[in-house]
C-alpha positions as CSV (number, residue, x, y, z in Angstrom):
1,M,55.4,-33.8,22.4
2,S,56.5,-32.2,18.9
3,N,56.4,-28.4,18.4
4,P,54.0,-27.5,15.5
5,L,56.1,-24.8,14.5
6,E,59.0,-27.2,13.8
7,E,56.9,-28.4,10.7
8,E,56.2,-24.8,9.6
9,P,58.3,-22.6,7.4
10,P,59.7,-19.4,9.1
11,G,57.5,-16.2,8.8
12,L,54.2,-17.5,10.1
13,D,51.2,-15.2,10.0
14,A,49.3,-14.7,13.3
15,G,46.4,-17.3,12.0
16,Q,49.1,-20.0,11.5
17,A,50.9,-19.2,14.8
18,N,47.6,-19.3,16.6
19,Q,46.7,-22.6,15.1
20,A,50.2,-24.0,16.3
21,I,49.2,-22.9,19.8
22,R,45.9,-24.6,19.6
23,V,47.3,-28.0,18.1
24,Y,49.9,-27.9,21.0
25,V,47.5,-27.4,23.6
26,R,44.9,-30.0,22.1
27,A,47.7,-32.5,21.9
28,H,48.8,-31.8,25.6
29,G,45.4,-32.7,26.7
30,T,44.4,-32.5,30.4
31,R,47.8,-33.5,31.7
32,P,49.5,-31.1,34.1
33,W,51.8,-28.7,32.5
34,G,55.4,-29.1,33.4
35,A,58.2,-26.4,33.1
36,K,59.5,-27.6,29.8
37,E,56.0,-27.7,28.4
38,R,55.2,-24.4,29.6
39,A,58.4,-23.0,28.2
40,E,57.5,-24.5,24.8
41,L,54.0,-22.8,24.9
42,Q,55.6,-19.5,25.7
43,K,57.7,-19.8,22.6
44,L,54.6,-20.4,20.7
45,Y,53.1,-17.2,22.2
46,E,56.1,-15.3,21.4
47,V,55.9,-16.3,17.6
48,W,52.1,-15.4,17.6
49,R,52.6,-12.0,19.4
50,A,55.6,-11.1,16.9
51,A,53.3,-11.9,14.0
52,V,50.5,-9.8,15.4
53,R,53.0,-6.9,16.1
54,A,54.3,-7.2,12.5
55,G,50.8,-7.1,11.1
56,F,51.1,-10.7,9.7
57,G,47.4,-11.7,9.7
58,S,44.7,-11.4,12.3
59,A,45.0,-11.7,16.1
60,A,43.1,-14.9,16.2
């Protein structure tokens, strides 16, 4: 599964990071989450949290 952030330029705002999380989760579907997929989701959350802390856009 590809990482939506790989297609985005650095410096995402919170809305873009949130959208990347939504796309990743939607693409994952109902399959069980493996360790690699959870780690990738965690990276996406970290990008989102960093954007929120930095004040780049809204929280959701």
